[in-house]
Every structure is written in C-alpha cells, then in structure tokens.
DRENDO-1510 file (C-alpha; in Angstrom, 1 decimal, always signed):
<recs>
REC; n; res; u; v; w
REC; 1; UNK; -1.2; -87.0; +80.0 .
REC; 2; UNK; -2.1; -86.0; +83.6 .
REC; 3; UNK; -2.0; -88.9; +86.1 .
REC; 4; UNK; -5.3; -87.5; +87.5 .
REC; 5; UNK; -8.9; -87.4; +86.5 .
REC; 6; UNK; -12.0; -85.9; +88.0 .
REC; 7; UNK; -14.6; -88.5; +88.8 .
REC; 8; UNK; -18.4; -88.3; +88.4 .
REC; 9; UNK; -18.6; -87.1; +92.0 .
REC; 10; UNK; -16.2; -84.2; +91.3 .
REC; 11; UNK; -13.3; -85.8; +93.3 .
REC; 12; UNK; -9.9; -86.1; +91.9 .
REC; 13; UNK; -8.5; -89.6; +91.5 .
REC; 14; UNK; -5.7; -91.6; +89.9 .
REC; 15; UNK; -6.3; -91.7; +86.2 .
REC; 16; UNK; -5.9; -95.5; +86.0 .
REC; 17; UNK; -9.2; -96.0; +87.8 .
REC; 18; UNK; -11.2; -94.0; +85.1 .
REC; 19; UNK; -11.0; -96.9; +82.6 .
REC; 20; UNK; -14.0; -98.9; +83.8 .
REC; 21; UNK; -16.7; -98.4; +86.5 .
REC; 22; UNK; -15.6; -101.3; +88.8 .
REC; 23; UNK; -12.1; -99.7; +89.2 .
REC; 24; UNK; -13.5; -96.7; +91.2 .
REC; 25; UNK; -14.6; -98.6; +94.3 .
REC; 26; UNK; -11.5; -100.7; +94.2 .
REC; 27; UNK; -9.3; -97.5; +94.1 .
REC; 28; UNK; -11.3; -95.8; +96.8 .
REC; 29; UNK; -11.7; -98.6; +99.3 .
REC; 30; UNK; -8.8; -100.9; +98.8 .
REC; 31; UNK; -5.8; -99.9; +96.6 .
REC; 32; UNK; -2.9; -98.5; +98.6 .
REC; 33; UNK; -4.4; -99.0; +102.0 .
REC; 34; UNK; -2.2; -101.0; +104.4 .
REC; 35; UNK; -3.1; -104.6; +105.0 .
REC; 36; UNK; -1.8; -107.0; +107.7 .
REC; 37; UNK; -4.3; -109.8; +107.3 .
REC; 38; UNK; -2.5; -113.0; +106.0 .
REC; 39; UNK; -5.5; -114.2; +104.0 .
REC; 40; UNK; -5.8; -111.0; +102.1 .
REC; 41; UNK; -2.1; -110.8; +101.5 .
REC; 42; UNK; -2.0; -114.3; +100.2 .
REC; 43; UNK; -5.1; -113.7; +98.0 .
REC; 44; UNK; -3.6; -110.6; +96.5 .
REC; 45; UNK; -0.2; -112.1; +95.6 .
REC; 46; UNK; -2.0; -115.1; +94.0 .
REC; 47; UNK; -4.3; -112.8; +92.0 .
REC; 48; UNK; -1.4; -110.7; +90.8 .
REC; 49; UNK; +0.2; -113.9; +89.6 .
REC; 50; UNK; -3.0; -114.8; +87.7 .
REC; 51; UNK; -3.0; -111.3; +86.2 .
REC; 52; UNK; +0.3; -111.9; +84.5 .
REC; 53; UNK; -0.4; -111.5; +80.8 .
REC; 54; UNK; -4.0; -110.4; +81.4 .
REC; 55; UNK; -5.8; -107.2; +82.6 .
REC; 56; UNK; -6.6; -106.4; +86.2 .
REC; 57; UNK; -10.2; -105.9; +85.1 .
REC; 58; UNK; -10.4; -109.6; +84.1 .
REC; 59; UNK; -9.1; -110.7; +87.5 .
REC; 60; UNK; -11.2; -108.2; +89.5 .
REC; 61; UNK; -14.4; -109.3; +87.8 .
REC; 62; UNK; -13.6; -112.9; +88.6 .
REC; 63; UNK; -12.4; -112.3; +92.2 .
REC; 64; UNK; -15.4; -113.8; +93.9 .
REC; 65; UNK; -15.1; -116.8; +91.6 .
REC; 66; UNK; -11.4; -117.2; +92.7 .
REC; 67; UNK; -12.4; -116.9; +96.3 .
REC; 68; UNK; -15.0; -119.6; +96.0 .
REC; 69; UNK; -12.6; -121.9; +94.0 .
REC; 70; UNK; -9.7; -121.4; +96.4 .
REC; 71; UNK; -11.4; -121.8; +99.7 .
REC; 72; UNK; -11.4; -118.1; +100.5 .
REC; 73; UNK; -7.6; -118.1; +100.0 .
REC; 74; UNK; -7.1; -120.0; +103.2 .
REC; 75; UNK; -3.6; -121.2; +102.3 .
REC; 76; UNK; -3.7; -123.9; +105.0 .
REC; 77; UNK; -6.6; -125.5; +103.2 .
REC; 78; UNK; -5.3; -124.8; +99.7 .
REC; 79; UNK; -2.0; -126.6; +100.6 .
REC; 80; UNK; -4.0; -129.8; +100.9 .
REC; 81; UNK; -5.6; -129.6; +97.3 .
REC; 82; UNK; -5.1; -132.7; +95.2 .
REC; 83; UNK; -4.7; -133.5; +91.5 .
REC; 84; UNK; -8.5; -134.0; +91.5 .
REC; 85; UNK; -8.9; -130.4; +92.8 .
REC; 86; UNK; -6.7; -129.2; +90.0 .
REC; 87; UNK; -8.8; -131.0; +87.5 .
REC; 88; UNK; -11.9; -129.5; +88.9 .
REC; 89; UNK; -10.5; -126.0; +88.9 .
REC; 90; UNK; -9.5; -126.4; +85.2 .
REC; 91; UNK; -13.2; -126.8; +84.5 .
REC; 92; UNK; -14.3; -123.8; +86.6 .
REC; 93; UNK; -15.5; -120.9; +84.4 .
REC; 94; UNK; -15.4; -118.6; +87.4 .
REC; 95; UNK; -11.6; -118.4; +87.3 .
REC; 96; UNK; -8.8; -118.1; +84.8 .
REC; 97; UNK; -8.2; -121.7; +83.8 .
REC; 98; UNK; -4.4; -121.8; +83.5 .
REC; 99; UNK; -2.9; -125.0; +84.9 .
REC; 100; UNK; +0.5; -123.5; +85.7 .
REC; 101; UNK; -1.1; -120.6; +87.7 .
REC; 102; UNK; -3.6; -122.9; +89.5 .
REC; 103; UNK; -0.8; -125.3; +90.5 .
REC; 104; UNK; +1.3; -122.3; +91.6 .
REC; 105; UNK; -1.3; -121.2; +94.0 .
REC; 106; UNK; -1.4; -124.7; +95.6 .
REC; 107; UNK; +2.4; -124.8; +95.6 .
REC; 108; UNK; +2.7; -121.3; +97.1 .
REC; 109; UNK; +0.2; -122.2; +99.8 .
REC; 110; UNK; +2.6; -124.8; +101.1 .
REC; 111; UNK; +5.4; -122.2; +100.9 .
REC; 112; UNK; +3.2; -119.8; +102.8 .
REC; 113; UNK; +2.8; -122.3; +105.6 .
REC; 114; UNK; +6.5; -122.7; +105.8 .
REC; 115; UNK; +7.0; -118.9; +105.9 .
REC; 116; UNK; +4.5; -118.5; +108.7 .
REC; 117; UNK; +6.2; -121.2; +110.7 .
REC; 118; UNK; +9.4; -119.2; +110.4 .
REC; 119; UNK; +8.3; -115.5; +110.5 .
REC; 120; UNK; +5.1; -115.8; +112.6 .
REC; 121; UNK; +2.9; -114.4; +109.8 .
REC; 122; UNK; +2.9; -113.5; +106.2 .
REC; 123; UNK; +2.4; -109.9; +107.2 .
REC; 124; UNK; +5.6; -109.9; +109.3 .
REC; 125; UNK; +7.5; -111.2; +106.4 .
REC; 126; UNK; +6.1; -108.9; +103.7 .
REC; 127; UNK; +6.1; -105.7; +105.7 .
REC; 128; UNK; +9.8; -106.2; +106.4 .
REC; 129; UNK; +10.3; -105.1; +102.8 .
REC; 130; UNK; +8.4; -101.8; +103.1 .
REC; 131; UNK; +10.5; -99.1; +101.4 .
REC; 132; UNK; +11.8; -96.2; +103.4 .
REC; 133; UNK; +10.2; -92.9; +102.5 .
REC; 134; UNK; +13.3; -91.4; +101.0 .
REC; 135; UNK; +13.8; -94.4; +98.8 .
REC; 136; UNK; +10.5; -94.2; +97.0 .
REC; 137; UNK; +10.3; -93.2; +93.3 .
REC; 138; UNK; +7.8; -90.5; +92.2 .
REC; 139; UNK; +4.3; -92.0; +92.4 .
REC; 140; UNK; +3.3; -94.0; +89.3 .
REC; 141; UNK; +6.6; -93.7; +87.6 .
REC; 142; UNK; +8.0; -97.2; +88.4 .
REC; 143; UNK; +7.0; -100.8; +87.7 .
REC; 144; UNK; +9.6; -102.2; +90.0 .
REC; 145; UNK; +11.7; -100.9; +93.0 .
REC; 146; UNK; +14.8; -102.3; +94.7 .
REC; 147; UNK; +12.4; -103.5; +97.4 .
REC; 148; UNK; +10.1; -105.4; +95.0 .
REC; 149; UNK; +13.2; -106.9; +93.4 .
REC; 150; UNK; +14.5; -108.0; +96.8 .
REC; 151; UNK; +11.2; -109.4; +97.9 .
REC; 152; UNK; +10.8; -111.3; +94.6 .
REC; 153; UNK; +14.2; -112.8; +94.9 .
REC; 154; UNK; +13.6; -113.9; +98.5 .
REC; 155; UNK; +10.2; -115.5; +97.6 .
REC; 156; UNK; +11.8; -117.3; +94.6 .
REC; 157; UNK; +14.6; -118.5; +96.9 .
REC; 158; UNK; +12.0; -120.0; +99.1 .
REC; 159; UNK; +10.3; -121.7; +96.1 .
REC; 160; UNK; +7.4; -119.4; +95.4 .
REC; 161; UNK; +6.2; -119.2; +91.8 .
REC; 162; UNK; +4.7; -116.4; +89.7 .
REC; 163; UNK; +6.3; -113.7; +91.9 .
REC; 164; UNK; +8.5; -111.7; +89.5 .
REC; 165; UNK; +9.5; -108.2; +90.6 .
REC; 166; UNK; +6.7; -106.4; +88.6 .
REC; 167; UNK; +4.1; -108.7; +90.0 .
REC; 168; UNK; +5.5; -108.1; +93.5 .
REC; 169; UNK; +5.5; -104.4; +93.0 .
REC; 170; UNK; +1.8; -104.4; +92.0 .
REC; 171; UNK; +1.2; -106.4; +95.1 .
REC; 172; UNK; +3.1; -103.9; +97.3 .
REC; 173; UNK; +1.1; -101.0; +95.7 .
REC; 174; UNK; -2.2; -102.6; +96.3 .
REC; 175; UNK; -1.5; -103.8; +99.9 .
REC; 176; UNK; -0.2; -100.4; +101.0 .
REC; 177; UNK; +3.4; -101.2; +101.4 .
REC; 178; UNK; +3.8; -98.4; +98.8 .
REC; 179; UNK; +1.5; -95.4; +98.6 .
REC; 180; UNK; +1.5; -95.0; +94.9 .
REC; 181; UNK; -1.6; -92.8; +94.6 .
REC; 182; UNK; -0.7; -89.9; +92.3 .
REC; 183; UNK; +0.2; -86.6; +93.7 .
REC; 184; UNK; -3.0; -84.7; +93.8 .
REC; 185; UNK; -5.2; -87.7; +94.1 .
REC; 186; UNK; -7.6; -87.1; +97.0 .
REC; 187; UNK; -7.0; -90.7; +98.2 .
REC; 188; UNK; -3.2; -90.2; +98.6 .
REC; 189; UNK; -3.6; -88.5; +101.9 .
REC; 190; UNK; -6.2; -91.0; +103.1 .
REC; 191; UNK; -3.8; -93.8; +102.4 .
REC; 192; UNK; -1.0; -91.9; +104.1 .
REC; 193; UNK; -3.2; -91.3; +107.2 .
REC; 194; UNK; -4.1; -95.0; +107.2 .
REC; 195; UNK; -0.4; -95.9; +107.1 .
REC; 196; UNK; +0.3; -93.6; +110.1 .
REC; 197; UNK; -2.4; -95.4; +112.1 .
REC; 198; UNK; -1.2; -98.8; +111.0 .
REC; 199; UNK; +1.2; -100.8; +113.2 .
REC; 200; UNK; +3.7; -102.5; +110.9 .
REC; 201; UNK; +4.2; -106.1; +111.7 .
REC; 202; UNK; +7.5; -106.2; +109.9 .
REC; 203; UNK; +10.9; -105.5; +111.4 .
REC; 204; UNK; +14.1; -105.0; +109.5 .
</recs>
C-alpha cells in the first residue's frame, strides 16, 4: 500500500492521517515540525507515554483534558502534585485514568526539573539526540532508531518512566527531531524548510 493519500483538498499527505478527520490538522500544523519549547516537549513525551497500548486518536481527542488536568504540562507545577491530586485525576473523565501513567507524569516532572538544572533546558537535552541525515532510515519504515534507543536508555538511567524506545521515537517524529513525512508528502519539504530555519539548542 502506498504511504500517501490525496486529501479532500487535492494535496498529497502521509496515509496515516487519512484515518480520521482530526488527524489532518495535526499532520499539517504540528507533526514533524521542530519544537524547542520545553512545555510542549514535556507534554508530548507524557502524551506518548499515555498512548502506550492505546490509539493516538484517543489521546489527541483528550489532549485539552490532559492540559487542564496537568496544569498545562508545566512540569514545575506538576512536580508538586500530591496523592490527593492523583486521587482527583483518577476521577477525571477528561483523561486516561491509569494510575501508573498519572504517577509517571508527576515523577517525570521532577526528573525534568533535574534535567533542566543540568542541561539548561529540556530542548537542549532532547535535541542533542537528533539523528544525522545519513543515519536516518527511509521515512515511515522504522519504529525505533539507534538515537531513540540511546535517548530512551539515557532517560531511564535518569529515572524517567514510560519512555521506551518506540515511545521515544514517536516523540522524536512528532517534535521534528526526525522528519518522517513520507517521500512525496507535500508537508515533507515544509518540515525540512522549518528545520533549516530552526536553531537547534542541542550540542553533541
């Protein structure tokens, strides 16, 4: 099957975004475009952890609920959440009510603070794992890469939870560390152009 499809506007896109209507704006406006904002990076790695075992559609449709429940993914505020907050979140229908994943977000928020104290920002840390161009697999042919495996291992070493290599690779795809738009997708070049204009905060 071709990795491409022609949308209702006649433009060619990655086939994965044809599944449901809400995937189109996510594909066109967010997925694969480089992000250096720490809050957005923390939000995305948390949401990818929540997606484990579920569909991205479920998480995307609840994203605003997650943002409200988790203080806009301000990890400095989340790190102060208490057991009472966990109990409240377990009653919140606007999110996925999974105790382990909820507690992981709070735990990872504290780890994020530690990482910022060391690296200066989450962006500087994450972007240090950006793959080199010649090391990239063909678009949409991999679920992990050596870089996602390395980043996963480093996060786990630092105590982060729900950050396996597949979860981390999905995070890297979405946040623009990897341009995984299919060859022929009209957004692939847009993402590449955005990366050219983007000043990477990571140094290796």
